[in-house]
N, C-alpha and C positions, 0 to 999 in steps of 0.2 A: 526622659533625661533633661536636666536643666543645665543651662550654660551661663556661668557668671559673666557679667559684662559691665561696661562703663555706662550704666543706665540708672544712676542714682542709688546704687546698692541693690537694686532689684534684679532677680534672675530672669532671663529670657528663655522661653521654650526653644529648644534647638530647631524645631520645625520652622518657626518664624525667623530665627536667626539665619538659617540656611537660605531661605527665600530672599533675604536681604543681601547676604554676603555673596551669593552666587553671581550677582549682577556686577560686582565690583571688579576693577582691573587687578591684574596680578600684583602690581607694585603696592597697592593698598593692602591686599590680602597678606602679603609678606610682612608688612608692618603690624597688621592686626593679630598675627600669631603671638605677639608679645603681650596681648591683653590678659591672657590667662591660659592655664593648661588645657582647659576644655576647648577654648577657641583654637589653640594650636592643634589639638587632636582632631577637631572638626575639619579645619582647613586642609590638613595633611591626609585626611582619610580618603580611601579609594573612592568611596561614593561621592564625596564632594568634588574631588578632582575630576571624576567622570561627568558629573552634572555641570560643572563649570565649562568643561570641554564641549559638551553637547550644545550648550547655550551659545558659545562662541562660534561654533560651526554654522548655526542657523542665522547668526547676525552678520549681514553683509553691509551694514551701514557705515562701518569704519574700515573699509578695505585698505590694506597697506601692502607694500612690496618691500622686500629686503633685497637690496642690490649689493652684490659681492664682486669685488674686482681688485686687481693689483694696479696700483697707481705708480707710474713712473715719476711723477712729480714728487710724491712723498716717499717713494721707494718702500712701500709696504702695502699689505692687503688692507682694504677698507670694507667696512660693513655698515651700510647706510640705510636707514629706514625712511620710506617715503609714503606720504598719504596719496592714495591713488583714487581720486574722486571721479565719479562717473561722468561729470561734465568736462573732463579733460585736464583738471588740475593735477599737477605733479609736484608736490612740495616736500622738501626734506624736513623730517621731524627730529631725527636723532641719529647720532653715530654710535655704533656699538663696538665694544672691544672683544675680540675673539679671546676666550679665556685660557686657551692652552698655548703656552709659549714653546716654540721649538725651532730649531734650525732647518728642519725638514719642511717640505711643501705639502699642504693638504689639498685634496681635490674634493669637489662636491659630489656626493653619492645620491642624495635624495632628501626630501622633506615630506612630512605628513603630520597632521594633528599637533602642530606647534613645535615639533622637534626637527632638527636638521642633522644629517649624518655626513661626516667627512672621513676621508681615509688618507693616510700617508703613503703616497705611491712610491716613495724612495725605499720603502722597506717591504716590497712585495705585497702591498695592501694589508699589512698585518697590524698596523696601528690605526684604530678606528675611534673617532670621537663623536659622541652624541651631545648636541648643544641645545639648550633651551634659552634663547635670547631674552625672552620676557622675564624669566625668573633668575637670569644671570647665573645659571647653573649648568654643569656639564658632567659627563661621565666618560672615562677612558675605558673602552671595551677590552676585556682580556684578549691577549693575543691568541688567535685560533691555532689549530694544529698545523705544524710546519711539515711539509713534505720532505722526503729524502732529498739531499742536496744534489744527487745525481739526476734527479728528475726535472725536466723542463715543464713549466706550467705557468698559466696566468689565471687570475681570479676575476670574476665579475660579481660585484656586490649590488644588493638591492635592499632598500629600507622601506618598511611598511608597518601598518597598524592593523592588528586583529581586533576589529570592533566588537565581536561577540565576547571575547575574553578581556578586552581592554588592555591588550598587550602589544608593546612595540617589539619588532623583530628585525634582525639583520640576516639576510640570506646571502650565503657565499657559494658561488658555483665555481668549482675547480676544474679547469680544462688542462689536461695533461697532453702534450703534443710531442711528436717525433720529428722525423725528417720532413723538410719542406713545410714546416709548421702545421702538419696534418694532425688533427685530434685523434688520439689513440685511446681505445677503451671507453668505458662509460664516464660521463661527466658526474663528478661527485657533488653532493649538496650538503651544506651544514647550516644550522640556524642558531643564532644567538638570541636569547630572550632577556629583556631588561629586568623582569621580576626575579628571575633566578640568577642572573649575572653569569650564565654558563653557555657554552657552545655544546651542540649535540648534532650527531650525524642524522640525516634523513634518508630512509630507505625508499627512494622513489626514482623512477627512470626520468631523466631529463631529456625531453624529446628533441631539443634544438641546441645547436652550437651558437652561443651568443658572442659575437665579436667584441673585442675589448673596447671599441669605440661606441658601442650601442648604449644609448641613454635610456634611463628608466622613466616610465610614466606611471604614477600611482593613482588608482581610481577605484573607489568602492571596495577597498580591501584587497585589491589585486595589483601586483606589479606587472609591467608590460615592457618588452624589449623587441627590437628587430633581431631576428635570428635566422639560421639556416636549418630547415627541417632535416633530421638525420634519417628519416624513413623514406623520403621521396627518392625515386630512381634517378632523378636528375637534381642538380642544385636548385633548391627552391627557397626563396625568402618568404618568411611568414612573421606574424606577430605571436610571440610566446608570452603567455600570462602565467602568473603564480598566485594561487589562493593562499593568503597569509593565515587563514583560519584552517581550512582543510588540508593545507600544505600539499597541494597537487598542482600539476602543470597541465596546460592545454595549448593548442595551436589555433590561430585564426588567420584567415586569408587576408592578404593585403589587397587594396583596390585594383581592379583591372585598369590598365592604362597608366599606372604609375611607372616611373623610370626605375625599374628594379635591377639595375646593373651594379649597384654598390651600396653598402650600408652607410658609407660616408655621406651620401646625399639624402638620407632619410632620418627623420627624428620623430620620436613619439612624445606626445604631450597631452594635456587636458585642456579642453575649451568649453566653458559653460556647462560642466557636468557631463561631457561626452568625450570619448576617446578620439584623439586627433592625430593625424599624420601630416608632417610638414616635409614636402619633397622639394629638393633643390635641383632643378633641371637646367642645364646650360642653354637649352632651346626655349622651353616654356616659361622659365622663371621660377619663382617660389609658388608652389601649388599647395593649398591648404585643403586637406580632406577631413571629413567628419564621419564617424560611425554612428548612424542614426539609431540602430538597434544593436545594443551591446552583444558581442559574440557572433553576430551575423555578418560574414564577410561581404555578402552581396549588398549590404546596406550602406557601404561607403558612398559618400557624395562629395564632389569637389565644390567647396564653398566659394573660393575665389583664387585668383592668380595675381602675383605682384611681380613686376619687372625686376630683373636682377640688378639693373643699373639705374640709379636715380640721379638727381641733381647733386647729391653729396658723394657720388661715386658708387662703387659696387657694394652690395649687401653681402657680407661674409658669413654672418651667423644670425640665427633666429633664437631668441631667448624664451619667448612665450607670449602670452596675451595679458593685456591690461583689463581692468574692470569694464571699461567702455568698449571692449572688443578690438581695440587697436593692437597691432603687432609690435613687440619690442625687438629691434634688430640692431646689429653692430655693423658699422661701415668698415671699409678697407683701411680707413684712417683711425680705427679704434674709437669711434664716437658712437655713443648710444642714442638711437632715435626711435620715435614712435610713428608708425604708419597706419593711417586709416585705410583699410583694404578696399572700401567702397569708392572713395574719392581719389585715393592715391596720394593724399596730402601727407607730407612728412613734417613732423614736429621735432625740433632739436631740444634735447633735455639738458644740455649743458654739462654732460658728464663724459669723460674719456677714461679708458682703462685698457690694459693689454687685452686684445680681442679674445684670446683663448681662456682668459681668467674670468670674464664677465659671466655672472649668473644672476637670474631674477627668481626670487622665491616668494610665493604668496605667504604673507606673514599672518599668523594667528596666535593669540596669547593662550598659554596653557600653564598648568601647575605641575606638570610631570617633571620628575627629577628635582623636586623642590627640596627633598631631604639632602643631607650632605652627600657629595659625590663619592662613588666607589671607584677606587683607582687600582 
C-alpha cells in the first residue's frame, strides 16, 4: 500500500510513514489527516490508534497531570494540565474546556488509556460522558436501562479498558435496596462498549456490595473497589475486582491491621504500577499500603504514614501520587498541596478549589474517539 504525502510528489510506503507518524503528538496528527485520504484513513485506523496508544503508555518522559476542580473565584469547573517533572517541578501548561455544556453537575468516574469518564449524578447516573482531552472529542453514552419507578436503587459505575480487544467499557452495578437501605436480591451488572455504542446485561454473580462512596482504581485491565462480601457470615470488607476482558469478579483481602470500620476512610488507587490502599485513621494518620504481589492479600505492606494535621491544617482528602512519589492532598482550607512522605515536607502548589470537587488524573494522549462523536 502506498500513501501519498507532501514529499515532493513522491509516494511514501505506509510502513515507513507509520513509524514516523506514530511518534507525533495528537494535535499534529489531527492536522495531518488533511494531507490526503490515505493519511486520514491511516491515522484513524484501529491499528494506528492502538500503536500510538501503546507507545504513549511506555513513554514516561512527559508525565502530566490533569487537575479538575470547581473554582469559587471563577464560579465554574476548571480543567488544567500540568507538567509533573520528577525533580519536583509542577508547571501549568494548558487549560482545557470541558466539551459538554449542561446545567447539571458531572462527577468523575475514572480514567484509563487517555479517556476520562464522567457521570451526571442529578439524573440517577444515567447521563455518562467519555472525554478525550488531547483530541478535543467526546461521546455521550446512551442512557442505560431505567428501572421501575417504584424500585429504590443506586448505581456504581466503573470505567476500564480491555487491552486484549482494544475496547473501552463502562460497567454499571445496580444495587436495589429495601427497608433500612438493605440490599435486596442479586446486584445486576450491565456493560457499555464504545465500539458497539450499546449496553448489554452481564449474566454474572456480583459477590460484593459496593458502597456508593467507594472509588475505583484501574490497573492492568481490572477495576477495583472497596466492598462488603455478601458470602461472609459476618460483615467483611474486601477488595472486589472486575476483569474488563473476561468480565468476571473476584475478591481480595484487605491488609491486616487496617482500620476497617468504614469505607469512608479507605481509598483504592495505583502507585507505581501496584495496587495501593490509602487509609485515613484518626489515631494513626494517613497510612499508605501497597500490594506487592497482585491478588495476594497477605502481600500488603505499609509503605509510610503521614500525620493528619500539618502546618497548613488538617488533610481532608488524598487525590493520588505524583511522578516523584509525592502525595497530592487537599487541606481543610481547600488548598492543594504536595507531601514528600519520607521527609514530611509540604509544598504549596498555588491552587485552591472546593475540596470535594478536586480530582487529579494521570494524563496520556490518545487518538480514541477521534471520529465525530456519537450522541
